[in-house]
C-alpha positions in Angstrom: 0.1 0.0 -0.1 1.3 3.5 -0.8 1.1 6.3 1.8 -0.6 9.7 1.1 2.6 11.5 1.9 6.1 10.2 2.0 6.6 11.0 5.6 3.5 9.0 6.7 5.5 5.7 5.5 8.4 6.9 7.7 6.2 7.5 10.8 4.7 4.0 10.9 7.9 1.9 10.5 8.5 -0.3 13.5 11.0 0.9 15.9 14.5 -0.5 15.6 17.3 0.1 18.3 20.3 2.0 17.0 23.4 0.0 16.6 26.5 1.0 18.7 28.3 3.0 15.9 24.9 4.9 15.3 24.6 5.5 19.1 28.1 6.9 19.4 27.6 9.1 16.4 24.3 10.5 17.7 26.1 11.1 21.2 29.0 12.8 19.6 26.5 15.1 17.5 24.8 16.0 20.8 28.0 16.7 22.6 29.3 18.9 19.9 26.0 20.8 19.4 26.0 21.2 23.4 29.4 22.6 23.4 28.8 24.8 20.6 25.8 26.4 22.4 27.7 26.7 25.6 30.6 28.4 23.9 28.3 30.8 22.0 26.5 31.7 25.2 29.8 32.5 26.9 30.6 34.6 23.8 27.5 36.8 24.1 28.2 37.1 27.8 31.7 38.2 27.5 31.6 40.5 24.3 29.1 42.9 23.0 26.2 41.2 21.1 26.7 43.1 17.8 30.3 41.8 17.5 29.4 38.1 18.4 26.4 38.3 15.9 28.7 39.1 13.2 30.6 35.9 13.6 27.5 33.7 13.6 27.0 34.4 10.0 30.3 32.4 9.3 28.1 29.3 9.6 26.6 30.2 6.1 30.3 30.0 4.7 31.0 26.7 6.4 28.0 24.9 5.1 29.3 24.9 1.3 32.8 23.8 2.6 31.4 20.8 4.5 29.3 19.9 1.5 32.3 19.8 -0.7 34.6 18.0 1.7 32.2 15.3 2.9 29.6 15.1 -0.1 31.5 16.1 -3.2 29.2 19.0 -3.8 30.9 21.7 -5.9 29.6 25.1 -5.0 28.1 27.3 -7.7 29.6 30.5 -8.6 26.7 32.4 -6.9 27.8 30.7 -3.7 31.2 32.1 -4.1 29.7 35.5 -4.7 27.3 35.3 -1.8 30.3 34.1 0.4 32.3 37.3 -0.8 29.4 39.3 0.1 29.1 38.1 3.6 32.7 38.2 4.2 32.7 41.9 3.0 29.7 42.7 5.2 31.3 41.2 8.3 34.6 42.9 7.9 32.7 46.2 7.2 30.6 45.6 10.5 33.7 44.8 12.5 35.8 47.7 11.2 32.8 50.3 11.2 32.0 50.2 15.1 35.1 52.3 15.7 
């Protein structure tokens, strides 16, 4: 039988315990995400918010890099243009507050 929506088929599958390697990957992902949030909270506590927020935009720059390294996705030219705009705006924001 076919589900009305692909997600319905995913939701009604029987539960399967994760294998130990899968569990370790999930635990590592949770640890890294928690550490990142703690460090980001500390950064907001110790520095002005407008300075810290500028660095949050670097996440947009890391995504194409990880896609290239782990999934062999080649970024398009528009991605490079967008990255250049983000870097330029970040540098302008950091230097503009003097």
